[in-house]
C-alpha positions in Angstrom: 121.0 78.1 66.3 120.5 74.5 65.4 118.0 72.3 67.1 120.9 70.1 68.3 122.8 73.0 69.9 119.6 74.2 71.6 118.9 70.8 73.0 122.5 70.4 74.2 122.6 73.8 75.9 119.2 73.2 77.5 120.3 69.8 78.8 123.5 71.4 80.2 121.5 74.2 81.9 119.5 71.6 83.7 122.3 69.1 84.3 125.7 70.7 84.0 127.3 67.5 85.4 126.8 66.0 81.9 130.0 67.8 81.0 131.8 65.1 82.9 130.6 62.4 80.5 130.9 64.1 77.2 133.7 65.5 75.0 132.2 68.9 74.1 134.1 72.1 73.7 133.2 75.7 72.8 134.5 75.0 69.3 131.6 72.5 68.8 129.1 75.4 69.0 128.3 78.2 66.5 130.1 81.4 67.0 128.0 83.8 69.0 125.5 83.3 71.8 125.7 79.5 71.4 129.4 79.4 72.0 129.3 82.0 74.7 126.5 80.1 76.5 128.4 76.9 76.5 131.6 78.6 77.7 129.8 80.2 80.6 128.2 76.8 81.6 131.5 75.1 81.4 133.2 77.8 83.5 130.5 77.5 86.1 130.9 73.8 86.2 134.7 74.1 86.6 134.4 76.7 89.4 131.5 75.4 91.5 130.0 72.2 90.2 126.4 73.4 90.6 123.6 70.9 90.3 121.9 73.2 87.8 122.7 76.6 86.2 120.6 79.5 87.2 119.1 80.8 83.9 118.7 84.4 85.2 122.3 84.6 86.3 123.5 83.0 83.0 121.5 85.5 81.0 123.0 88.4 83.0 126.5 87.0 82.4 125.8 86.7 78.7 124.3 90.2 78.6 123.2 91.9 75.5 119.8 92.1 73.8 117.9 88.9 73.8 120.0 86.9 76.3 117.0 86.0 78.4 115.0 84.9 75.4 118.0 82.9 74.1 118.3 81.0 77.5 114.5 80.5 77.6 114.6 79.1 74.1 117.3 76.6 75.1 115.4 75.4 78.1 112.0 75.3 76.3 112.6 72.1 74.4 114.0 70.3 77.4 111.1 71.3 79.6 108.7 69.9 77.1 110.7 66.6 76.9 110.9 66.2 80.7 108.1 68.2 82.2 108.0 65.8 85.2 111.4 67.2 86.3 109.7 70.6 86.9 106.8 69.2 88.9 108.9 68.7 92.0 
């Protein structure tokens, strides 16, 4: 997974409303967990417009070995960039 994909997915996990202001599609992500993750986030946004995506539920939806580690890896860089957001 590229650093850009990880950063984008982490940002979308924390702020799925960003989908409204960008022109991303599943085709913009590598085939595999990256594309599946984006597709799940986009589907959640379309269905419920959540303020953030629950990483545990997303990992369960993705399923398979390493899904939880994959989601944590996506969030890790964004937490380090905006640690204050998690102090609330």
